[in-house]
KEDRENPA-966877 format. One record per residue (C-alpha): residue number from 1; residue in one letter; chain; x, y, z. Coordinates in steps of 0.5 Angstrom, whole numbers, plus 500, padded with zeros to 3 digits. Layout:
N
{nuro:NUM; vose:a; mikol:A; px:X; py:Y; pz:Z}
...
// end
This chain:
254
{nuro:1; vose:m; mikol:A; px:467; py:921; pz:599}
{nuro:2; vose:s; mikol:A; px:465; py:918; pz:592}
{nuro:3; vose:t; mikol:A; px:469; py:916; pz:586}
{nuro:4; vose:l; mikol:A; px:467; py:916; pz:578}
{nuro:5; vose:t; mikol:A; px:467; py:911; pz:573}
{nuro:6; vose:t; mikol:A; px:468; py:914; pz:566}
{nuro:7; vose:p; mikol:A; px:476; py:914; pz:564}
{nuro:8; vose:h; mikol:A; px:477; py:921; pz:562}
{nuro:9; vose:i; mikol:A; px:484; py:926; pz:561}
{nuro:10; vose:d; mikol:A; px:483; py:933; pz:562}
{nuro:11; vose:v; mikol:A; px:489; py:938; pz:560}
{nuro:12; vose:h; mikol:A; px:490; py:944; pz:563}
{nuro:13; vose:r; mikol:A; px:495; py:949; pz:560}
{nuro:14; vose:g; mikol:A; px:499; py:953; pz:564}
{nuro:15; vose:g; mikol:A; px:498; py:960; pz:560}
{nuro:16; vose:d; mikol:A; px:490; py:959; pz:562}
{nuro:17; vose:r; mikol:A; px:491; py:959; pz:569}
{nuro:18; vose:r; mikol:A; px:488; py:965; pz:573}
{nuro:19; vose:k; mikol:A; px:493; py:969; pz:576}
{nuro:20; vose:t; mikol:A; px:494; py:974; pz:582}
{nuro:21; vose:r; mikol:A; px:500; py:979; pz:581}
{nuro:22; vose:v; mikol:A; px:502; py:984; pz:586}
{nuro:23; vose:s; mikol:A; px:509; py:988; pz:587}
{nuro:24; vose:w; mikol:A; px:512; py:982; pz:591}
{nuro:25; vose:l; mikol:A; px:508; py:976; pz:588}
{nuro:26; vose:d; mikol:A; px:507; py:973; pz:582}
{nuro:27; vose:s; mikol:A; px:502; py:967; pz:583}
{nuro:28; vose:k; mikol:A; px:498; py:962; pz:578}
{nuro:29; vose:h; mikol:A; px:492; py:958; pz:580}
{nuro:30; vose:s; mikol:A; px:490; py:951; pz:577}
{nuro:31; vose:f; mikol:A; px:484; py:951; pz:581}
{nuro:32; vose:s; mikol:A; px:479; py:957; pz:584}
{nuro:33; vose:f; mikol:A; px:483; py:961; pz:589}
{nuro:34; vose:g; mikol:A; px:481; py:967; pz:593}
{nuro:35; vose:e; mikol:A; px:477; py:972; pz:588}
{nuro:36; vose:h; mikol:A; px:478; py:967; pz:582}
{nuro:37; vose:y; mikol:A; px:472; py:963; pz:583}
{nuro:38; vose:d; mikol:A; px:470; py:958; pz:578}
{nuro:39; vose:p; mikol:A; px:464; py:953; pz:580}
{nuro:40; vose:d; mikol:A; px:467; py:948; pz:575}
{nuro:41; vose:n; mikol:A; px:474; py:949; pz:577}
{nuro:42; vose:t; mikol:A; px:474; py:948; pz:585}
{nuro:43; vose:h; mikol:A; px:478; py:941; pz:585}
{nuro:44; vose:h; mikol:A; px:480; py:935; pz:582}
{nuro:45; vose:g; mikol:A; px:480; py:928; pz:587}
{nuro:46; vose:l; mikol:A; px:482; py:931; pz:594}
{nuro:47; vose:l; mikol:A; px:486; py:936; pz:591}
{nuro:48; vose:l; mikol:A; px:483; py:943; pz:592}
{nuro:49; vose:v; mikol:A; px:489; py:948; pz:591}
{nuro:50; vose:n; mikol:A; px:495; py:948; pz:586}
{nuro:51; vose:n; mikol:A; px:499; py:955; pz:587}
{nuro:52; vose:e; mikol:A; px:505; py:956; pz:583}
{nuro:53; vose:d; mikol:A; px:508; py:962; pz:587}
{nuro:54; vose:i; mikol:A; px:514; py:967; pz:586}
{nuro:55; vose:v; mikol:A; px:516; py:971; pz:592}
{nuro:56; vose:l; mikol:A; px:521; py:977; pz:591}
{nuro:57; vose:p; mikol:A; px:526; py:977; pz:597}
{nuro:58; vose:g; mikol:A; px:525; py:980; pz:603}
{nuro:59; vose:q; mikol:A; px:517; py:979; pz:602}
{nuro:60; vose:g; mikol:A; px:512; py:974; pz:603}
{nuro:61; vose:f; mikol:A; px:505; py:972; pz:606}
{nuro:62; vose:d; mikol:A; px:504; py:975; pz:613}
{nuro:63; vose:t; mikol:A; px:501; py:971; pz:619}
{nuro:64; vose:h; mikol:A; px:495; py:968; pz:617}
{nuro:65; vose:p; mikol:A; px:490; py:962; pz:619}
{nuro:66; vose:h; mikol:A; px:488; py:956; pz:616}
{nuro:67; vose:r; mikol:A; px:484; py:950; pz:619}
{nuro:68; vose:d; mikol:A; px:482; py:943; pz:617}
{nuro:69; vose:m; mikol:A; px:487; py:942; pz:611}
{nuro:70; vose:e; mikol:A; px:493; py:938; pz:609}
{nuro:71; vose:i; mikol:A; px:498; py:943; pz:606}
{nuro:72; vose:v; mikol:A; px:504; py:941; pz:602}
{nuro:73; vose:t; mikol:A; px:510; py:946; pz:600}
{nuro:74; vose:w; mikol:A; px:515; py:944; pz:595}
{nuro:75; vose:v; mikol:A; px:520; py:949; pz:593}
{nuro:76; vose:l; mikol:A; px:523; py:949; pz:586}
{nuro:77; vose:d; mikol:A; px:528; py:955; pz:587}
{nuro:78; vose:g; mikol:A; px:530; py:959; pz:593}
{nuro:79; vose:s; mikol:A; px:528; py:958; pz:600}
{nuro:80; vose:l; mikol:A; px:522; py:960; pz:604}
{nuro:81; vose:v; mikol:A; px:522; py:961; pz:611}
{nuro:82; vose:h; mikol:A; px:516; py:958; pz:615}
{nuro:83; vose:q; mikol:A; px:514; py:960; pz:622}
{nuro:84; vose:d; mikol:A; px:507; py:958; pz:626}
{nuro:85; vose:s; mikol:A; px:503; py:959; pz:632}
{nuro:86; vose:l; mikol:A; px:506; py:952; pz:635}
{nuro:87; vose:g; mikol:A; px:513; py:954; pz:635}
{nuro:88; vose:h; mikol:A; px:515; py:951; pz:629}
{nuro:89; vose:a; mikol:A; px:520; py:955; pz:624}
{nuro:90; vose:g; mikol:A; px:524; py:952; pz:618}
{nuro:91; vose:v; mikol:A; px:527; py:954; pz:612}
{nuro:92; vose:i; mikol:A; px:524; py:950; pz:606}
{nuro:93; vose:y; mikol:A; px:529; py:949; pz:600}
{nuro:94; vose:p; mikol:A; px:529; py:945; pz:594}
{nuro:95; vose:g; mikol:A; px:529; py:937; pz:596}
{nuro:96; vose:l; mikol:A; px:526; py:939; pz:602}
{nuro:97; vose:a; mikol:A; px:519; py:936; pz:603}
{nuro:98; vose:q; mikol:A; px:515; py:940; pz:608}
{nuro:99; vose:r; mikol:A; px:507; py:939; pz:611}
{nuro:100; vose:m; mikol:A; px:503; py:943; pz:615}
{nuro:101; vose:s; mikol:A; px:497; py:940; pz:618}
{nuro:102; vose:a; mikol:A; px:492; py:946; pz:620}
{nuro:103; vose:g; mikol:A; px:487; py:941; pz:623}
{nuro:104; vose:t; mikol:A; px:483; py:945; pz:629}
{nuro:105; vose:g; mikol:A; px:487; py:952; pz:627}
{nuro:106; vose:i; mikol:A; px:494; py:954; pz:626}
{nuro:107; vose:m; mikol:A; px:497; py:961; pz:624}
{nuro:108; vose:h; mikol:A; px:503; py:961; pz:620}
{nuro:109; vose:s; mikol:A; px:507; py:966; pz:616}
{nuro:110; vose:e; mikol:A; px:512; py:964; pz:609}
{nuro:111; vose:k; mikol:A; px:517; py:969; pz:607}
{nuro:112; vose:n; mikol:A; px:523; py:970; pz:602}
{nuro:113; vose:d; mikol:A; px:528; py:971; pz:607}
{nuro:114; vose:s; mikol:A; px:534; py:968; pz:603}
{nuro:115; vose:w; mikol:A; px:537; py:975; pz:602}
{nuro:116; vose:r; mikol:A; px:539; py:974; pz:610}
{nuro:117; vose:l; mikol:A; px:541; py:967; pz:610}
{nuro:118; vose:d; mikol:A; px:548; py:968; pz:606}
{nuro:119; vose:n; mikol:A; px:553; py:969; pz:611}
{nuro:120; vose:g; mikol:A; px:549; py:976; pz:612}
{nuro:121; vose:a; mikol:A; px:550; py:978; pz:605}
{nuro:122; vose:e; mikol:A; px:544; py:981; pz:601}
{nuro:123; vose:h; mikol:A; px:542; py:978; pz:594}
{nuro:124; vose:d; mikol:A; px:536; py:978; pz:590}
{nuro:125; vose:d; mikol:A; px:534; py:971; pz:589}
{nuro:126; vose:p; mikol:A; px:526; py:970; pz:589}
{nuro:127; vose:v; mikol:A; px:523; py:964; pz:591}
{nuro:128; vose:h; mikol:A; px:519; py:959; pz:587}
{nuro:129; vose:f; mikol:A; px:515; py:954; pz:590}
{nuro:130; vose:v; mikol:A; px:508; py:950; pz:589}
{nuro:131; vose:q; mikol:A; px:503; py:950; pz:594}
{nuro:132; vose:m; mikol:A; px:498; py:944; pz:595}
{nuro:133; vose:w; mikol:A; px:492; py:943; pz:599}
{nuro:134; vose:v; mikol:A; px:488; py:936; pz:600}
{nuro:135; vose:v; mikol:A; px:483; py:935; pz:604}
{nuro:136; vose:p; mikol:A; px:484; py:931; pz:611}
{nuro:137; vose:d; mikol:A; px:480; py:925; pz:613}
{nuro:138; vose:e; mikol:A; px:476; py:928; pz:618}
{nuro:139; vose:p; mikol:A; px:476; py:935; pz:621}
{nuro:140; vose:g; mikol:A; px:478; py:938; pz:628}
{nuro:141; vose:l; mikol:A; px:485; py:934; pz:628}
{nuro:142; vose:t; mikol:A; px:491; py:936; pz:632}
{nuro:143; vose:p; mikol:A; px:495; py:941; pz:628}
{nuro:144; vose:g; mikol:A; px:502; py:939; pz:626}
{nuro:145; vose:y; mikol:A; px:508; py:940; pz:622}
{nuro:146; vose:q; mikol:A; px:513; py:936; pz:619}
{nuro:147; vose:q; mikol:A; px:519; py:937; pz:614}
{nuro:148; vose:l; mikol:A; px:525; py:932; pz:611}
{nuro:149; vose:e; mikol:A; px:531; py:932; pz:606}
{nuro:150; vose:i; mikol:A; px:530; py:928; pz:601}
{nuro:151; vose:d; mikol:A; px:535; py:930; pz:595}
{nuro:152; vose:d; mikol:A; px:538; py:924; pz:595}
{nuro:153; vose:e; mikol:A; px:532; py:920; pz:593}
{nuro:154; vose:l; mikol:A; px:530; py:925; pz:588}
{nuro:155; vose:a; mikol:A; px:537; py:924; pz:585}
{nuro:156; vose:r; mikol:A; px:535; py:917; pz:583}
{nuro:157; vose:g; mikol:A; px:531; py:920; pz:577}
{nuro:158; vose:g; mikol:A; px:524; py:916; pz:579}
{nuro:159; vose:l; mikol:A; px:518; py:918; pz:582}
{nuro:160; vose:v; mikol:A; px:519; py:919; pz:590}
{nuro:161; vose:t; mikol:A; px:513; py:919; pz:594}
{nuro:162; vose:v; mikol:A; px:514; py:925; pz:598}
{nuro:163; vose:a; mikol:A; px:508; py:926; pz:602}
{nuro:164; vose:s; mikol:A; px:502; py:920; pz:603}
{nuro:165; vose:g; mikol:A; px:497; py:918; pz:608}
{nuro:166; vose:l; mikol:A; px:496; py:912; pz:603}
{nuro:167; vose:p; mikol:A; px:497; py:905; pz:607}
{nuro:168; vose:k; mikol:A; px:501; py:902; pz:601}
{nuro:169; vose:y; mikol:A; px:506; py:907; pz:601}
{nuro:170; vose:r; mikol:A; px:507; py:907; pz:609}
{nuro:171; vose:d; mikol:A; px:514; py:904; pz:608}
{nuro:172; vose:r; mikol:A; px:517; py:909; pz:603}
{nuro:173; vose:t; mikol:A; px:514; py:916; pz:605}
{nuro:174; vose:a; mikol:A; px:518; py:922; pz:606}
{nuro:175; vose:i; mikol:A; px:513; py:925; pz:610}
{nuro:176; vose:a; mikol:A; px:506; py:923; pz:613}
{nuro:177; vose:i; mikol:A; px:499; py:927; pz:611}
{nuro:178; vose:n; mikol:A; px:492; py:926; pz:614}
{nuro:179; vose:s; mikol:A; px:489; py:924; pz:608}
{nuro:180; vose:s; mikol:A; px:489; py:916; pz:607}
{nuro:181; vose:h; mikol:A; px:487; py:917; pz:600}
{nuro:182; vose:s; mikol:A; px:492; py:921; pz:597}
{nuro:183; vose:a; mikol:A; px:500; py:921; pz:596}
{nuro:184; vose:l; mikol:A; px:504; py:926; pz:592}
{nuro:185; vose:h; mikol:A; px:510; py:923; pz:588}
{nuro:186; vose:v; mikol:A; px:515; py:928; pz:585}
{nuro:187; vose:a; mikol:A; px:520; py:926; pz:580}
{nuro:188; vose:r; mikol:A; px:526; py:930; pz:577}
{nuro:189; vose:t; mikol:A; px:528; py:926; pz:571}
{nuro:190; vose:d; mikol:A; px:531; py:927; pz:564}
{nuro:191; vose:a; mikol:A; px:528; py:920; pz:562}
{nuro:192; vose:a; mikol:A; px:522; py:916; pz:562}
{nuro:193; vose:i; mikol:A; px:517; py:914; pz:568}
{nuro:194; vose:d; mikol:A; px:510; py:911; pz:568}
{nuro:195; vose:l; mikol:A; px:504; py:914; pz:572}
{nuro:196; vose:p; mikol:A; px:501; py:910; pz:578}
{nuro:197; vose:e; mikol:A; px:494; py:908; pz:576}
{nuro:198; vose:a; mikol:A; px:488; py:911; pz:581}
{nuro:199; vose:p; mikol:A; px:481; py:913; pz:580}
{nuro:200; vose:y; mikol:A; px:484; py:921; pz:580}
{nuro:201; vose:l; mikol:A; px:491; py:923; pz:578}
{nuro:202; vose:h; mikol:A; px:493; py:930; pz:578}
{nuro:203; vose:l; mikol:A; px:500; py:931; pz:574}
{nuro:204; vose:f; mikol:A; px:503; py:938; pz:574}
{nuro:205; vose:v; mikol:A; px:510; py:940; pz:570}
{nuro:206; vose:a; mikol:A; px:514; py:944; pz:575}
{nuro:207; vose:r; mikol:A; px:519; py:945; pz:570}
{nuro:208; vose:g; mikol:A; px:522; py:943; pz:563}
{nuro:209; vose:e; mikol:A; px:518; py:939; pz:558}
{nuro:210; vose:v; mikol:A; px:515; py:932; pz:557}
{nuro:211; vose:e; mikol:A; px:512; py:928; pz:553}
{nuro:212; vose:m; mikol:A; px:506; py:924; pz:555}
{nuro:213; vose:e; mikol:A; px:503; py:918; pz:552}
{nuro:214; vose:g; mikol:A; px:496; py:919; pz:549}
{nuro:215; vose:v; mikol:A; px:497; py:927; pz:550}
{nuro:216; vose:g; mikol:A; px:503; py:929; pz:547}
{nuro:217; vose:a; mikol:A; px:508; py:935; pz:549}
{nuro:218; vose:l; mikol:A; px:507; py:938; pz:556}
{nuro:219; vose:y; mikol:A; px:511; py:944; pz:558}
{nuro:220; vose:a; mikol:A; px:512; py:948; pz:565}
{nuro:221; vose:g; mikol:A; px:506; py:950; pz:568}
{nuro:222; vose:d; mikol:A; px:501; py:945; pz:564}
{nuro:223; vose:a; mikol:A; px:497; py:940; pz:568}
{nuro:224; vose:v; mikol:A; px:493; py:934; pz:567}
{nuro:225; vose:r; mikol:A; px:487; py:931; pz:571}
{nuro:226; vose:l; mikol:A; px:486; py:924; pz:570}
{nuro:227; vose:t; mikol:A; px:480; py:920; pz:572}
{nuro:228; vose:r; mikol:A; px:480; py:912; pz:572}
{nuro:229; vose:s; mikol:A; px:486; py:912; pz:569}
{nuro:230; vose:g; mikol:A; px:494; py:912; pz:570}
{nuro:231; vose:g; mikol:A; px:500; py:908; pz:567}
{nuro:232; vose:q; mikol:A; px:501; py:912; pz:562}
{nuro:233; vose:r; mikol:A; px:509; py:914; pz:560}
{nuro:234; vose:i; mikol:A; px:512; py:920; pz:561}
{nuro:235; vose:t; mikol:A; px:518; py:922; pz:557}
{nuro:236; vose:a; mikol:A; px:522; py:928; pz:559}
{nuro:237; vose:r; mikol:A; px:525; py:932; pz:553}
{nuro:238; vose:g; mikol:A; px:531; py:934; pz:557}
{nuro:239; vose:p; mikol:A; px:531; py:935; pz:565}
{nuro:240; vose:a; mikol:A; px:524; py:936; pz:568}
{nuro:241; vose:e; mikol:A; px:521; py:936; pz:574}
{nuro:242; vose:i; mikol:A; px:514; py:933; pz:575}
{nuro:243; vose:l; mikol:A; px:509; py:933; pz:581}
{nuro:244; vose:v; mikol:A; px:504; py:927; pz:581}
{nuro:245; vose:w; mikol:A; px:498; py:927; pz:586}
{nuro:246; vose:e; mikol:A; px:495; py:920; pz:586}
{nuro:247; vose:m; mikol:A; px:488; py:920; pz:590}
{nuro:248; vose:h; mikol:A; px:483; py:914; pz:591}
{nuro:249; vose:a; mikol:A; px:477; py:919; pz:593}
{nuro:250; vose:r; mikol:A; px:474; py:925; pz:591}
{nuro:251; vose:l; mikol:A; px:470; py:930; pz:595}
{nuro:252; vose:g; mikol:A; px:463; py:927; pz:595}
{nuro:253; vose:g; mikol:A; px:457; py:930; pz:591}
{nuro:254; vose:q; mikol:A; px:461; py:935; pz:587}
// end
């Protein structure tokens, strides 16, 4: 892994993302994903995937494999049912931090079964979530799963460290990831916050509208990739939710 030395801020508008749309799925990709490959847009820092998905009720991703990836899922609306080959099962909903370490290999499914969870009553709520993949420190790790409710921390309005492998956040991290150079922070806010400083930052506006110092207005779906930067003030224009990856390394040679 290596780092860059030239400060740079790169704004990516939500409307420019590649999309995968089928009858039950509306997926927008911040980076190359699946058949949407662009050699100039494969990652930022250690972040390879930032997919914003909407899945209709009773639908979802059937059992499929992953390996050697740290996968963090953040639900914005609705609920997502996770099941995997290690026997883990859980319902992911807004305010619940969830991480799956694929390691040597894991099979899992993700379904919008929310229509079954309301005392048996059916309803038509889609699930809206962001799924992010970062590279672990090394391949061949033991697969694992972790989830934790952090809604109370988010209600305070500042940046909350949701998932991290960075030693400096060890005492205030909701869930651990096997990436000692990466941390995900989330803020639900209607005020102002300051970005951390790091060699690589990825800011994603999950909902609402914000003003970024030196950049201007950012809207839901917009992302900003920062290199050798940070410290900028983000001011919400009404209720907003932002996801910030702080990374201190990148994929080497790319």
